[in-house]
C-alpha positions, 0 to 999 in steps of 0.5 A: 871876629870871622867875616860872617860874624862869628866869634870863634876862631877855632873849634874844639872836637870832642871826640867819639868818648870823653872818656880819657881811659878811652882814649888808648885803646881808640887811637889803636883801633882807628890807627889800625883801621886807617892803615888797613884802609889806605893799604886796601884801597890803594891796592884796589886803585893801583891794580885798576890802574895797571892791571890789563886784566882789570881794564874794563868800565866795572874796575875803572869805577872801583878804581874811583871808588877807592880813591873816593874812600881814601878821601873820605877816610884821610879828610877824618882820621889823622886828625882824630888820631893826631889829636890823641897823641898829641891831647889836643882837641882843637882844630883851627876855623879854616881848618873845620871849613877844609875838613868839611869840604873835603869830607863832603865831596868824597861823600857825595860824589861816592853816592851817586857813583853807586848808582852808577854801578848798578847801572854798570851792572845792570847792562853787563848782565841784561846787555852783556852782548852790547856791554862794550858800546854803551859802557865804553871808556870815553863814556866812563870818563864823561861820568866820572868828570860829571859825577865829580862836578855836581859832588863838588858843587854839592860839597861847596853848597854845604860848606858855604850854607854852614860858615855863613852862620854865625858861632858865638860862645860854644865851639865844642862840635859834638862829634869827632870831626868837622860834620855838618849836623855838630856845627848847625847844633852850634850856631847862633842864627837861624838855621832853617835854611841850612836845614832845607839845603842839607834835606834837599842836598841828601833827598836828590843824593840819597833817596834818589841815588837809592831809589835808582839802585833799586829800580837797576836792582829790579832789573838785574834780578828780573834778568837773572830769574830768565837765566835757565841754569843755576850755574849761570845765575849764580855768577851772573849774581856774584857780579853784583853781590859785593855792590849790594852789601857796600850799597846796604851798609852806606845807604842805610847810615847815610839815610839815618843821619840825614834825611831826617827832622832836626828834633829827632837828632841824636848826636851820641847816636850820630857819631856811632853811625857816622863812623860806619859810612865814614871810617868803617865802610871805606875800609870794608870796601876793598875787603869785600870786592877782592875777597868775593872778585876772582880776577881781583885776586888773580890781579893782585898775584900778577902785581906781585910775580911781576914784582919778584920776578924784577928782584930776581932780573935786579940781582 
């Protein structure tokens, strides 16, 4: 028996589908997605660190976003893929605790980071001459530290509140990883406090961050409209278009999943929506940013050229 009164020592993760004939196609699909997510985000993370042309606050935050996306996908997909190979859907009790923590941590930090990135774009477009003094390296590090601490506190709170509950006979998680809402469905104790904690935390990190992001974009759009030339407007809009796409997908999925009463939960639908922000959005982030960004493409070309030249020198 666990110290919190739980009778279960392990959970069974049912996955996206209980149909055996879909296991191989799902394994292939999510293996490809995981590889693409890892490679894409690693490329952007490494480029943001080593390339002098990307030594700006925008790419500092983009590199941090890539790191968080790697953490997010790595918290969920390896266990899911291993389950398809071994045919075992069992996860130990404390393995589930760890998975919930290491999933909610990057999720919380990323919501804050997307808000910071919107403010960064506002300063870059609205106050270009003062940009380097308002958003400098020291400020970037302080912001990164602060949102990491806040995200960690959020994750610790969710993890503690979820696993302080007793889990009795039913240990089958109707999801593809240890998520808060499916776990609350299994708990045999009162989850009222948990629902308040979840709603409060996600209202602050979800709704409030979303509103702050929207406010930043109101100022951004207002600034862009004041630009006289069409080319100037196009360039200004292109600097934040990628961020708008990511924010729309990410916040839409997160708000749908968390900011609603428990009585309206549909875990089958939630599994699909969770896949959007936990798997597909982290995979699309580097693709959207790199395909739309000339500086990232040029940095990638420079890195490839350096590798090619290094090989020629060694020969």
